[in-house]
C-alpha positions as CSV (number, residue, x, y, z in Angstrom):
1,X,186.6,72.7,-87.2
2,X,187.2,76.8,-88.4
3,X,184.9,79.7,-88.8
4,X,183.8,81.7,-91.4
5,X,184.4,85.6,-90.9
6,X,182.5,88.2,-93.1
7,X,183.7,91.7,-93.5
8,X,181.4,94.3,-94.4
9,X,184.4,96.9,-95.5
10,X,183.7,100.6,-95.3
11,X,186.1,103.8,-95.2
12,X,185.8,104.4,-91.7
13,X,184.5,101.6,-90.0
14,X,184.0,97.7,-91.0
15,X,181.3,95.4,-89.6
16,X,182.4,91.8,-88.8
17,X,180.1,88.6,-88.5
18,X,181.4,85.0,-87.8
19,X,179.8,81.6,-88.1
20,X,179.7,79.0,-85.1
21,X,182.5,76.4,-85.5
22,X,179.5,74.1,-87.5
23,X,179.4,76.9,-89.9
24,X,175.5,76.7,-89.5
25,X,174.7,80.3,-87.8
26,X,176.2,83.5,-88.5
27,X,176.1,86.2,-85.6
28,X,177.6,89.8,-85.5
29,X,180.6,90.1,-83.8
30,X,181.8,93.6,-83.6
31,X,182.4,96.8,-85.3
32,X,186.0,97.7,-86.2
33,X,187.9,101.0,-87.5
34,X,189.2,100.3,-90.6
35,X,192.6,101.7,-90.4
36,X,192.8,98.7,-87.4
37,X,191.1,96.0,-88.9
38,X,194.1,94.0,-90.1
39,X,195.5,94.1,-86.9
40,X,192.2,92.9,-85.4
41,X,192.2,90.0,-87.6
42,X,195.5,89.2,-87.0
43,X,194.6,89.0,-83.2
44,X,191.2,87.4,-83.8
45,X,192.5,84.4,-86.1
46,X,195.5,83.7,-83.5
47,X,192.6,83.2,-80.8
48,X,190.1,81.5,-83.0
49,X,190.3,79.2,-86.0
50,X,189.2,81.0,-89.1
51,X,188.7,78.7,-92.2
52,X,187.5,81.5,-94.8
53,X,186.9,85.2,-94.9
54,X,184.3,86.7,-96.9
55,X,184.5,90.3,-97.9
56,X,181.7,92.0,-99.2
57,X,181.4,92.5,-102.9
58,X,179.8,96.1,-103.7
59,X,178.0,95.9,-107.2
60,X,175.7,98.3,-108.6
61,X,172.3,97.4,-110.1
62,X,173.8,96.7,-113.5
63,X,176.1,94.3,-111.9
64,X,179.3,96.4,-112.3
65,X,181.5,97.1,-109.3
66,X,180.5,100.1,-107.2
67,X,183.0,103.0,-106.7
68,X,183.9,101.5,-103.3
69,X,185.7,98.8,-105.2
70,X,188.7,101.5,-105.3
71,X,188.9,101.0,-101.4
72,X,188.4,97.3,-101.1
73,X,191.2,96.5,-103.8
74,X,194.0,97.8,-101.8
75,X,192.4,96.2,-98.4
76,X,192.1,92.7,-100.1
77,X,195.8,93.0,-101.0
78,X,196.9,93.9,-97.5
79,X,194.1,91.1,-96.4
80,X,195.7,88.3,-98.4
81,X,199.5,89.2,-97.6
82,X,198.8,89.6,-93.6
83,X,197.1,86.2,-93.4
84,X,198.2,84.1,-96.4
85,X,196.9,81.3,-95.0
86,X,193.0,81.9,-95.1
87,X,191.2,81.9,-98.2
88,X,189.7,85.3,-99.1
89,X,186.4,85.5,-101.3
90,X,184.2,88.4,-102.4
91,X,180.5,87.9,-102.3
92,X,177.8,90.4,-103.5
93,X,176.6,92.6,-100.9
94,X,174.0,94.8,-102.6
95,X,170.9,95.5,-100.7
96,X,172.5,94.9,-97.1
97,X,172.4,97.9,-95.7
98,X,168.5,98.4,-96.5
99,X,168.2,94.9,-94.9
100,X,169.9,95.6,-91.9
101,X,167.9,98.8,-91.5
102,X,164.7,96.8,-91.9
103,X,166.0,94.0,-89.6
104,X,166.2,96.8,-86.9
105,X,163.1,98.2,-87.7
106,X,161.3,94.7,-87.6
107,X,163.3,93.8,-84.6
108,X,161.4,97.3,-82.8
109,X,165.1,99.1,-82.3
110,X,164.5,102.6,-81.2
111,X,165.1,105.3,-83.7
112,X,168.3,106.7,-81.8
113,X,170.2,103.2,-81.9
114,X,169.0,102.9,-85.8
115,X,171.2,105.6,-86.0
116,X,174.2,103.9,-84.9
117,X,175.8,103.1,-88.3
118,X,178.4,100.8,-86.2
119,X,175.3,98.5,-85.7
120,X,174.3,98.9,-89.5
121,X,177.6,97.9,-90.5
122,X,178.0,94.5,-87.9
123,X,174.1,93.7,-89.3
124,X,175.4,94.0,-92.7
125,X,178.3,91.6,-92.0
126,X,175.8,89.4,-90.7
127,X,173.4,89.5,-93.8
128,X,176.6,89.1,-96.4
129,X,177.5,85.8,-94.4
130,X,173.9,84.4,-93.9
131,X,173.7,85.0,-97.7
132,X,176.7,83.2,-98.5
133,X,175.9,80.2,-96.3
134,X,172.7,80.1,-98.0
135,X,174.5,80.0,-101.5
136,X,176.6,77.1,-100.2
137,X,173.7,75.3,-99.2
138,X,171.8,75.8,-102.6
139,X,175.0,74.7,-104.7
140,X,174.8,71.0,-102.6
């Protein structure tokens, strides 16, 4: 059984989260510089079976795509070309950064650690993946 991997894509860096092989729990994996993301994914998928990749879909409150889509669209094309055997889906990522900051506060993380945007990106990817898993359960 393969894992599901999620990406919170950003212009500078991307948060990455993965499920366990049973696809029950999502955990933050790492943060990777955007320029090296495709290489990272190739290496990771060569070692670990990945069944599907979920990329955060940035939307505005009125449900229109956010400005970030102009960076994500080219990445999606590169990703599908680099890993053609792995299905890629987009999933709504609204409020994930806000929820990530709340999770950091609720978890008692110190102020300096909360300023580390890499941690926020990784937590955001985990939230995207957890929300995706919950949506699958709701559709059963």
